[in-house]
C-alpha positions as CSV (number, residue, x, y, z in Angstrom):
1,M,106.7,-73.7,-69.0
2,P,109.0,-71.1,-70.5
3,T,108.0,-67.4,-70.4
4,P,108.4,-64.9,-73.3
5,I,111.6,-62.9,-73.4
6,L,111.6,-59.5,-75.0
7,H,114.9,-58.5,-76.7
8,R,114.4,-54.7,-76.9
9,A,116.1,-52.6,-79.6
10,S,116.2,-48.9,-80.2
11,V,114.6,-47.6,-83.4
12,E,115.8,-44.0,-83.0
13,S,118.8,-44.6,-85.1
14,L,117.1,-46.3,-88.1
15,T,118.9,-45.7,-91.4
16,L,118.5,-47.0,-95.0
17,E,120.7,-50.0,-94.1
18,S,119.0,-50.9,-90.8
19,T,118.4,-54.7,-90.3
20,L,115.9,-56.8,-88.3
21,A,118.5,-56.9,-85.5
22,Q,117.5,-53.3,-84.6
23,L,113.8,-54.2,-83.9
24,A,112.3,-55.7,-80.8
25,Q,112.3,-59.5,-80.9
26,H,110.2,-61.9,-78.8
27,E,111.8,-65.2,-77.8
28,F,109.0,-67.6,-77.0
29,Q,109.7,-71.2,-78.0
30,I,107.6,-74.0,-76.5
31,P,107.6,-77.8,-77.0
32,G,104.6,-79.2,-78.8
33,Q,103.3,-81.2,-75.8
34,V,102.5,-78.0,-73.8
35,L,98.7,-77.5,-73.5
36,G,97.1,-74.6,-75.3
37,K,95.6,-73.2,-72.0
38,D,99.1,-72.6,-70.7
39,V,100.0,-70.7,-73.8
40,L,96.8,-68.6,-73.5
41,T,97.8,-67.8,-69.9
42,Q,101.1,-66.5,-71.1
43,F,99.4,-64.5,-73.8
44,E,97.2,-62.9,-71.1
45,H,100.2,-62.0,-69.0
46,H,102.2,-60.7,-72.0
47,P,99.8,-58.9,-74.3
48,R,102.6,-57.7,-76.7
49,V,103.8,-61.3,-77.6
50,P,102.6,-61.8,-81.3
51,G,102.7,-65.6,-81.2
52,V,104.6,-68.7,-80.1
53,V,107.2,-70.9,-81.8
54,V,106.4,-74.6,-81.7
55,T,109.3,-77.0,-81.4
56,E,109.7,-80.8,-81.3
57,Q,112.9,-82.1,-79.8
58,S,114.5,-78.7,-80.3
59,A,113.6,-78.6,-84.0
60,L,111.3,-76.0,-85.5
61,V,107.7,-77.2,-86.2
62,G,106.1,-73.9,-87.0
63,L,104.5,-70.7,-85.8
64,V,101.2,-70.2,-84.0
65,S,100.2,-66.6,-84.0
66,R,98.2,-64.9,-81.2
67,Q,95.5,-63.9,-83.7
68,R,94.9,-67.4,-85.1
69,L,94.9,-69.0,-81.7
70,L,92.3,-66.4,-80.4
71,E,90.2,-66.9,-83.5
72,L,90.1,-70.6,-82.7
73,L,88.4,-69.8,-79.4
74,I,85.3,-68.4,-81.2
75,R,84.8,-71.4,-83.4
76,P,82.3,-74.1,-82.4
77,Q,83.9,-76.3,-79.7
78,G,87.0,-74.2,-80.2
79,Q,87.4,-73.1,-76.6
80,S,87.4,-76.7,-75.2
81,L,89.8,-77.7,-78.0
82,A,92.2,-74.8,-77.3
83,T,92.3,-75.5,-73.5
84,S,92.5,-79.3,-73.5
85,Q,94.8,-80.1,-76.5
86,P,98.6,-79.6,-76.7
87,L,100.2,-77.2,-79.2
88,S,101.1,-80.0,-81.6
89,V,97.4,-80.7,-82.1
90,L,96.3,-77.1,-82.2
91,Y,99.0,-76.4,-84.8
92,R,97.1,-78.5,-87.3
93,Y,94.1,-76.2,-86.9
94,V,95.8,-72.8,-87.0
95,S,99.0,-73.4,-88.9
96,C,99.9,-71.2,-91.8
97,R,102.9,-70.6,-94.1
98,H,105.4,-68.7,-92.0
99,L,108.2,-66.4,-93.2
100,I,111.7,-67.1,-91.9
101,L,114.4,-64.5,-92.4
102,P,118.0,-64.2,-91.1
103,L,118.7,-61.7,-88.3
104,H,120.7,-59.3,-90.4
105,T,118.1,-59.0,-93.2
106,P,117.5,-55.3,-94.1
107,I,114.2,-54.0,-92.8
108,L,113.1,-52.7,-96.2
109,T,113.8,-56.2,-97.8
110,A,111.9,-57.9,-95.0
111,A,108.9,-55.6,-95.4
112,Q,108.8,-56.2,-99.1
113,Q,108.8,-60.0,-98.6
114,A,106.1,-59.6,-95.9
115,F,104.0,-57.5,-98.3
116,R,104.3,-60.2,-101.0
117,R,102.4,-62.7,-98.9
118,S,98.8,-63.5,-99.5
119,P,96.2,-61.1,-97.9
120,D,95.3,-63.5,-95.1
121,L,99.0,-63.7,-94.0
122,Q,99.6,-59.9,-94.1
123,R,99.3,-59.5,-90.3
124,E,101.1,-62.7,-89.3
125,P,104.4,-62.2,-87.4
126,I,107.7,-63.2,-89.0
127,L,110.3,-65.6,-87.7
128,V,113.9,-64.4,-87.2
129,Q,116.5,-67.2,-87.1
130,I,119.3,-66.6,-84.6
131,N,121.0,-69.9,-85.0
132,A,120.1,-73.5,-85.9
133,Q,117.9,-74.0,-82.9
134,T,116.8,-70.5,-81.8
135,F,114.0,-68.5,-83.4
136,R,112.5,-65.2,-82.4
137,L,109.3,-63.4,-83.4
138,I,108.9,-59.9,-84.7
139,D,105.5,-58.2,-84.6
140,I,104.5,-57.4,-88.2
141,H,103.1,-54.0,-87.1
142,E,106.5,-53.0,-85.7
143,L,108.2,-54.1,-88.9
144,Y,105.8,-52.1,-91.0
145,S,106.2,-49.0,-88.8
146,A,110.0,-49.2,-89.0
147,S,109.7,-49.7,-92.8
148,W,107.5,-46.6,-93.1
149,Q,109.9,-44.6,-91.0
150,I,112.9,-45.7,-93.2
151,R,110.8,-44.8,-96.3
152,G,110.3,-41.4,-94.8
153,I,114.1,-41.1,-94.3
154,E,114.7,-42.3,-97.8
155,T,112.2,-39.8,-99.2
156,Q,113.9,-37.0,-97.3
157,V,117.3,-38.1,-98.5
158,R,116.1,-38.2,-102.1
159,Y,114.4,-34.8,-101.8
160,E,117.6,-33.3,-100.5
161,R,119.7,-35.0,-103.1
162,T,117.2,-33.8,-105.8
163,Q,117.5,-30.3,-104.5
164,A,121.3,-30.5,-104.5
165,Q,121.2,-31.9,-108.1
166,L,118.9,-29.1,-109.2
167,I,121.2,-26.5,-107.7
168,Q,124.2,-28.2,-109.2
169,S,122.5,-28.5,-112.6
170,E,121.6,-24.8,-112.5
171,K,125.1,-23.9,-111.5
172,M,126.6,-26.0,-114.3
173,A,124.0,-24.5,-116.8
174,G,125.1,-21.0,-115.7
175,L,128.7,-22.0,-116.0
176,G,128.1,-23.4,-119.4
177,R,126.4,-20.2,-120.6
178,L,129.3,-18.2,-119.1
179,V,131.9,-20.3,-120.9
180,D,129.9,-20.2,-124.1
181,G,129.8,-16.4,-123.9
182,V,133.5,-16.2,-123.2
183,A,134.3,-18.6,-126.1
184,H,132.1,-16.4,-128.3
185,E,134.0,-13.3,-127.2
186,I,137.3,-15.1,-128.0
187,L,136.1,-16.1,-131.4
188,D,135.2,-12.5,-132.4
189,P,138.8,-11.1,-132.2
190,V,140.2,-14.4,-133.5
191,G,138.0,-13.9,-136.5
192,F,139.5,-10.5,-137.1
193,I,143.0,-11.9,-136.8
194,W,142.2,-14.8,-139.0
195,G,140.4,-12.7,-141.6
196,N,143.3,-10.2,-141.9
197,L,146.1,-12.8,-141.9
198,A,145.6,-13.5,-145.6
199,H,145.9,-9.8,-146.4
200,I,148.9,-9.3,-144.1
201,S,150.6,-12.3,-145.8
202,A,149.9,-10.9,-149.2
203,Y,151.1,-7.4,-148.2
204,A,154.3,-8.9,-146.8
205,D,154.9,-10.9,-150.0
206,G,154.4,-7.7,-152.1
207,L,156.7,-5.6,-149.9
208,M,159.4,-8.4,-150.2
209,A,159.0,-8.4,-154.0
210,L,159.2,-4.6,-154.1
211,L,162.3,-4.7,-151.9
212,H,163.9,-7.2,-154.3
213,A,163.1,-5.0,-157.3
214,Y,164.7,-1.9,-155.6
215,E,167.8,-3.9,-154.8
216,A,168.0,-5.1,-158.4
217,Q,167.7,-1.5,-159.7
218,V,169.9,0.1,-157.0
219,P,172.8,-2.4,-156.4
220,D,174.8,0.2,-154.4
221,P,172.6,2.0,-151.9
222,S,173.6,5.1,-150.1
223,S,175.3,4.9,-146.7
224,A,172.1,6.0,-145.0
225,I,170.1,3.2,-146.6
226,A,172.9,0.7,-145.8
227,H,172.9,1.8,-142.2
228,L,169.1,1.4,-142.0
229,Q,169.4,-2.1,-143.5
230,D,171.9,-3.0,-140.8
231,Q,169.7,-1.7,-138.1
232,L,166.7,-3.6,-139.4
233,E,168.7,-6.8,-139.9
234,L,167.1,-7.0,-143.3
235,D,168.4,-10.5,-144.2
236,Y,167.0,-11.9,-140.9
237,L,163.8,-10.0,-141.4
238,R,163.3,-11.6,-144.8
239,Q,163.6,-15.1,-143.3
240,D,161.7,-14.5,-140.0
241,L,158.7,-12.5,-141.3
242,P,157.0,-15.5,-143.1
243,L,157.7,-17.6,-140.1
244,A,156.2,-15.0,-137.8
245,I,153.0,-14.9,-139.9
246,D,152.8,-18.7,-139.9
247,S,153.2,-18.7,-136.2
248,V,150.4,-16.2,-135.8
249,R,148.2,-18.2,-138.1
250,T,148.9,-21.4,-136.1
251,G,148.1,-19.7,-132.8
252,A,144.9,-18.2,-134.2
253,D,143.9,-21.6,-135.5
254,R,144.5,-23.3,-132.2
255,L,142.7,-20.6,-130.3
256,K,139.8,-20.9,-132.7
257,R,139.6,-24.7,-132.3
258,L,139.8,-24.4,-128.5
259,A,137.0,-21.8,-128.3
260,T,134.9,-23.9,-130.7
261,S,135.6,-27.0,-128.5
262,L,134.5,-25.1,-125.4
263,Q,131.3,-24.0,-127.2
264,N,130.5,-27.6,-128.3
265,F,131.2,-29.0,-124.8
266,C,129.1,-26.4,-123.1
267,H,126.3,-26.6,-125.7
268,I,122.9,-27.2,-124.1
269,D,121.2,-29.9,-126.2
270,E,117.9,-29.2,-127.9
271,V,114.8,-31.1,-127.1
272,Y,115.4,-33.5,-130.0
273,P,118.6,-35.2,-131.0
274,K,120.5,-34.0,-134.1
275,P,123.0,-35.6,-136.4
276,A,126.6,-35.0,-135.3
277,N,130.1,-36.0,-136.3
278,L,131.5,-38.1,-133.5
279,H,135.1,-37.7,-134.7
280,D,134.8,-33.9,-134.3
281,C,133.3,-34.4,-130.9
282,L,136.1,-36.7,-129.8
283,D,138.8,-34.4,-131.2
284,S,137.2,-31.5,-129.3
285,I,137.3,-33.4,-126.0
286,L,141.0,-34.4,-126.6
287,L,141.8,-30.7,-127.3
288,L,140.2,-29.7,-124.0
289,L,142.2,-32.4,-122.2
290,K,145.5,-31.4,-123.9
291,S,146.8,-29.7,-120.7
292,R,146.6,-33.0,-118.9
293,L,148.0,-35.2,-121.7
294,T,151.7,-35.1,-121.1
295,S,154.2,-36.1,-123.7
296,D,154.5,-39.5,-122.1
297,I,150.8,-40.4,-122.8
298,Q,150.2,-41.2,-126.5
299,I,146.8,-40.8,-128.2
300,V,146.2,-43.3,-131.0
301,R,143.2,-42.8,-133.2
302,H,141.8,-45.5,-135.4
303,Y,138.8,-43.7,-136.9
304,G,136.6,-45.6,-139.3
305,H,134.1,-44.2,-141.8
306,L,131.1,-43.1,-139.7
307,P,127.9,-41.6,-141.0
308,P,126.5,-38.7,-138.9
309,V,125.0,-40.1,-135.7
310,T,121.7,-38.8,-134.4
311,C,122.4,-38.0,-130.8
312,Y,122.6,-35.3,-128.1
313,A,126.1,-34.1,-128.9
314,G,126.6,-32.2,-125.6
315,Q,125.7,-35.1,-123.4
316,L,127.7,-37.5,-125.5
317,G,130.7,-35.2,-125.2
318,Q,130.3,-35.5,-121.4
319,V,130.4,-39.3,-121.7
320,F,133.7,-39.0,-123.7
321,M,135.1,-36.5,-121.2
322,N,134.3,-38.8,-118.2
323,I,135.8,-41.9,-119.8
324,L,138.9,-40.1,-121.1
325,T,139.5,-38.4,-117.8
326,N,139.4,-41.7,-116.0
327,A,141.9,-43.1,-118.5
328,V,144.2,-40.1,-118.1
329,D,144.1,-40.5,-114.3
330,A,145.0,-44.2,-114.6
331,L,147.9,-43.5,-116.9
332,L,149.5,-40.5,-115.1
333,N,150.9,-42.6,-112.2
334,Q,152.2,-45.1,-114.7
335,A,153.9,-42.4,-116.8
336,I,155.6,-40.9,-113.7
337,Y,156.8,-44.3,-112.5
338,Q,158.3,-45.2,-115.9
339,Q,160.0,-41.8,-116.1
340,W,161.4,-42.3,-112.6
341,R,162.8,-45.7,-113.5
342,A,164.3,-44.4,-116.7
343,E,166.1,-41.6,-114.8
344,F,167.5,-43.5,-111.8
345,D,167.7,-47.2,-112.8
346,H,169.6,-48.1,-116.0
347,A,171.3,-51.4,-115.4
348,S,169.0,-53.8,-113.7
349,E,167.1,-56.6,-115.5
350,V,163.9,-55.1,-114.2
351,D,164.7,-51.9,-116.2
352,C,165.1,-54.1,-119.3
353,A,161.6,-55.5,-118.7
354,E,160.3,-52.0,-118.0
355,A,161.9,-50.8,-121.3
356,L,159.9,-53.4,-123.2
357,R,156.6,-52.1,-121.8
358,P,154.9,-49.8,-124.1
359,K,154.5,-46.1,-123.2
360,P,151.2,-45.1,-121.6
361,Q,148.7,-45.0,-124.4
362,I,145.0,-44.3,-125.0
363,T,143.5,-45.9,-128.1
364,I,140.3,-44.6,-129.6
365,Q,138.7,-46.7,-132.3
366,T,135.4,-46.1,-134.2
367,Q,133.6,-48.4,-136.5
368,V,130.1,-49.5,-137.7
369,R,129.2,-53.0,-136.5
370,S,126.3,-55.4,-136.1
371,L,125.5,-57.6,-133.2
372,V,127.0,-61.1,-133.2
373,S,124.7,-63.6,-134.9
374,A,122.3,-60.9,-135.9
375,P,120.2,-61.3,-139.1
376,A,121.4,-59.5,-142.2
377,N,118.7,-56.9,-142.1
378,S,119.2,-56.1,-138.3
379,P,120.0,-52.5,-137.3
380,R,123.6,-51.5,-137.3
381,W,125.5,-49.8,-134.5
382,V,128.3,-47.2,-134.2
383,V,130.8,-48.5,-131.7
384,V,133.3,-46.1,-130.0
385,T,136.1,-48.0,-128.2
386,I,138.3,-46.1,-125.7
387,A,141.0,-48.3,-124.2
388,N,144.1,-47.6,-122.1
389,N,147.1,-49.8,-121.2
390,G,147.3,-48.6,-117.6
391,P,147.0,-50.8,-114.5
392,S,144.2,-53.3,-114.8
393,L,141.2,-52.9,-112.5
394,S,141.0,-55.1,-109.4
395,D,137.9,-57.3,-108.9
396,D,136.6,-54.8,-106.3
397,Q,137.1,-51.8,-108.6
398,H,135.4,-53.7,-111.5
399,E,132.4,-54.6,-109.3
400,R,132.1,-51.0,-108.0
401,I,132.0,-49.6,-111.5
402,L,129.4,-52.1,-112.6
403,A,127.4,-51.4,-109.5
404,S,127.4,-47.7,-110.4
405,F,125.5,-48.6,-113.5
406,T,122.6,-49.9,-111.4
407,I,119.6,-47.8,-110.5
408,E,120.1,-48.5,-106.7
409,R,123.7,-47.2,-106.8
410,R,122.8,-44.1,-108.9
411,A,120.1,-43.3,-106.4
412,A,122.5,-43.5,-103.5
413,K,125.5,-41.7,-105.1
414,E,126.0,-40.7,-108.7
415,T,129.4,-41.2,-110.2
416,S,130.8,-39.9,-113.5
417,L,130.7,-43.3,-115.0
418,G,127.2,-43.9,-113.6
419,V,126.0,-40.7,-115.3
420,S,127.7,-41.8,-118.5
421,Y,125.9,-45.1,-118.4
422,Q,122.6,-43.3,-117.9
423,I,123.2,-41.0,-120.9
424,V,124.2,-43.8,-123.2
425,T,121.5,-46.3,-122.3
426,A,118.5,-44.1,-121.3
427,K,119.0,-41.1,-123.5
428,H,120.4,-42.8,-126.6
429,G,119.1,-46.4,-126.4
430,G,122.7,-47.7,-126.5
431,R,125.1,-49.8,-124.5
432,L,128.1,-49.1,-122.3
433,L,130.4,-52.1,-121.8
434,L,133.4,-52.4,-119.6
435,R,136.2,-54.9,-120.3
436,S,139.3,-55.3,-118.0
437,P,141.9,-56.5,-118.3
438,T,143.1,-56.6,-121.9
439,L,146.3,-58.3,-123.0
440,I,149.5,-56.3,-123.9
441,P,151.1,-58.2,-126.8
442,A,154.6,-56.8,-126.1
443,T,154.9,-58.2,-122.6
444,G,152.0,-60.7,-122.3
445,D,150.9,-58.9,-119.2
446,S,147.3,-58.5,-118.3
447,S,146.6,-54.8,-118.1
448,G,144.4,-52.0,-119.2
449,T,140.8,-51.0,-119.3
450,E,138.4,-50.8,-122.3
451,F,135.1,-49.1,-122.6
452,E,132.8,-49.7,-125.6
453,I,130.0,-47.3,-126.4
454,W,127.3,-48.7,-128.7
455,L,125.0,-46.2,-130.4
456,P,122.2,-47.3,-132.7
457,L,122.1,-46.0,-136.2
458,S,118.7,-44.7,-137.1
């Protein structure tokens, strides 16, 4: 008659990923021909054993729990039946549907499956399969206790993460207000410059016309005036003054667009979405990223005719920023590598192949589309496609990005693409699709990454 063996485990180090292997397991397998009174004797000597595993020729028959076997004793003729009959007979009276799980099943998953059982099975132990012939028992109360402990850890982690997110959100909101204020302070003097440039240009044209009139009336100036003309380099001044005014105008225009882009990006959205021009939003983000866009990275725009899209412009700008930043990061290494090959290797066949490869490129395309096989009166969508011809994603990278779109991964760790997915789907009722790799026609290589943002047209 085998005796129960307790495989102890420490529950002090429980984490969100803890498995059944970290719980105490009772090994108590008995052949079906053993009498019930012998099992009751073992139960009396080992009060913590939750049940017994019944086997027949080393194969699993089922589970007899302590509770059901003791309940059999209080039935009419139950005591004589339990003490005189073997387990194979008693199993027919007290058997129930048992739950079998692998040893490395997460505790939270096991507790969920145990909770899904019918109410009369809620307190039955579960079977843990070690190998093809070995099964152990786990007390359901110990499983629930560990599950509640992990739930407490999970609640604490979520609370701490929520607090950190609130602090970070407040910090970003404060930073946004600060940047918005700085951009406003920049726009004020830029407005003065821009408003006076037209007058300065008109004044300069008038002075040049007056100077031409004086020269026509006085073809031979005095020596003092001729000396002053030489000092001023009058001929060069006539050519350079319009160019200087145009340069100031260009600089003021760029500064104005940059400050406006900062204001748009840091704009805190209203409670309700508003119509916005997506092309202006995309151009503003590209302007902010201009310092990172080297001359080796080309930006190709294929803008279609889009109506104003009702959206949260600030949050959608964050989506464009996240996707474009990832594209730039993917292309920078490729641009540096191609530049290095162009400088140091000129004669090899590999260089010829590299020369045929297109320069690092980000392509932005916008259009109005309908779903495939959709009825004629179905709603239309605005689709923004952002693609790059950088290195293609590995299967592991592709899976990690798709996993970041799930609620479980976002609860564990938010990523920029995960936040973007949440903004597009939850806030705008749209879709964010990932495609990698795409085919480069020039070389036939499989490379690149493409994101599609689908926004419904109301």
